[in-house]
N, C-alpha and C positions, 0 to 999 in steps of 0.2 A: 140817034140816041135821044131818049126822052129827057126833057128838062127836069131838073131837080126842083122839088118844092122848097119853099123857104125853110120849113122845118128840117128837111133833109140836109140842106146846106148848113144850117146852124148846128146840127148834130155832127156833121163832118168837121166843121170848124172847131167845135168843142173837143172832138177826139184828137185833132192836130195839136190843140193847145195842151191837152193832157200829155201827149207824147213829148212835146217840147219841154214841158215842166219835168217829166221823168228824166229826159236826157240831161237837162240842166242839173238836176239833183245828182245824177250819176257822175257828171263831170266835176261837180263840187266835191264829191266823195273821193274821186281819184286825185284831185288837187290837194285835198286835206291829207290823204295818205302819203303823197309825194313829199309834202312839207314835213310831215312827221318823220318820215324816213331820213330826210335831209338833216333834221334836228338831231336825230339819234346818231347819224354818222358824224356830225360835228362834235357831239359829246364823246364819241369813241375816239376821235382825234385828240381831244383834250386828254383823255386817259392815256392814249398811246404816247403822247408827248411828255407824260409824267406830270401834267399840270393839275390833275384832279385833287391833289392834296393842298393846293393853294386855297386860301380863303376866297370866297366868291368876290369880295370887293377888290382884292389884289388881282385876280384873274380878269375882272372887268376893266380895271385900269390898264393892265397889260394889253388887252384887246383894243382898247381905245388908242393906245400908242401905235399899235400896228395899223389900225384904220387910218391914222393920220399920215402914215408913210405910203399908203396905197397909191400906185400909179402903174401904168402899163408895163414899164420896164421892170419895176420891182416885182410885179406879179409874175412876169416871165421868168425872172431869176428864181423866185420862190418855187415856181412849178418845176423847173429843172432840178433844183436841189431836192425838193420833196420826192420827185420821181426816183432820183438816185437812192434816197433813203429807203423808199418802199422796195425798190429792186434789190438792194443789198440785204434787206430784212428777208425778203422772199428767197433769195439765193442761199441764205444761211439755214433755211428750213429744209428738212428732209422727211420723206414718208417713213412712218414708223407704225408699229403695232404694239399695243400694251395689253397684257393679260394679267388677271388676278385669280388666285386660287379659290376665292370665296366672294360673296356679294360685297360690294363696296358701299361705303357711307355716301350720303348725298353730298356732303362737303367735298369729298374726293372727286365725285363725278363733276361737280361745278369746277373744281381746279383743273381737271383734265380737259374740260371744254375750253377753259380760258387758255390752255396751252395750245389748243388747236385740234384736239382729238374729238372724234364723234363716235358714238356707240353704233356698231354694226350688229343689228340683232339677228341677221341671217347667219353670220359666222360667229356671233357672240364674242366680240372682241372690240377693243378701242383702237381706232385707226385715225391717222391724220398727218398733216405736214406740220412738223414741230421743230423747235430748237432742241436738238437731240439731247444735249447735255442737261439742259434745264428739265426736260421731260424725264430723262433717266433718273435724276435725283428725286423727283416727285414720285415716280412710279415705284422705284426700289425702296424708298422710305416707307411707302404704303404696303410693302410686301409683294409687289407685283414684278413682272418681268417685261422688258421692252426689247424690241429688235428693230433695226432699220429694214426697210423693204427696198430691195434693189430693183430699179426699173427693168422690166422684161423678165424678172426672175419669177420663181414659183410663188403662188399666193400663199400667205400664211394659213395654217390649218386652224380649224375650229378648236376653241379651248375655253373652258371656264364658264361659270354660271352667269346669268343675266345680272345687270347692275341693279342696285337698290334704288 
């Protein structure tokens, strides 16, 4: 194999350096996205716990108190308790379909999404795992209809116009 000239070796080294810089930038982007996702999840937990109405200073003080109690045993206890709460919440949700006779307002679409519904544009209906009683109240107040979906049962039929 012929020996490379100094210029060729410098060119290859420069290409390797550029590839390494690109990989480093890609990894920084992934790391930034992971951090952002984690922060969003933490904010979601604050909302889920009903603490989003607290003044920021009060929430910060409460979090500092929690941080002072952190130890491996406490964390294990909190993980078990949190898992039970998540599981109980998930067990209370059932699959349901909501339909409306006309286009719905944006505010109602936002409320449906918060309840756990997603718009299925193929069959043109709102579907999701929801707290049925809460969803029923919202849907029926807005003039729509809601029905639970039984596992293994027939799929709900297409009905209603697309959302607003």
